[in-house]
C-alpha positions, 0 to 999 in steps of 0.5 A: 750612723757610725753604729750602722756603718760598723754594722755594715762593715764600712770603713768610715775612714776610707770613705771620708778620705775618698770623699775628701779627696774628691771634694778637694779635686773638684775645688782645684778644678774650679779654681783652675777654671776661674784662673783660666777664664781670667787669663783668657780675658786678659790675653784678648787685651794684648795687641798682637801687632805690638808683640810682633813689633817687639819680637822683630827688634 
C-alpha cells in the first residue's frame, strides 16, 4: 500500500495526521456530548425553589 501511495505521490504522513486529528476531534465531541447528557440529567434534580430561597438570603 505504501508503494502505491508513493506511486500516486500521496503524502502519507499528511493523510495520517489529518485522519488522526479528525478521529481525535470526533472522540472529544462524543465525550463532550456524554458529559453534557450527564450534566443535564443532574440539573433536573435540583430543586429550583431551594435555589431561589438560598439566593434570597
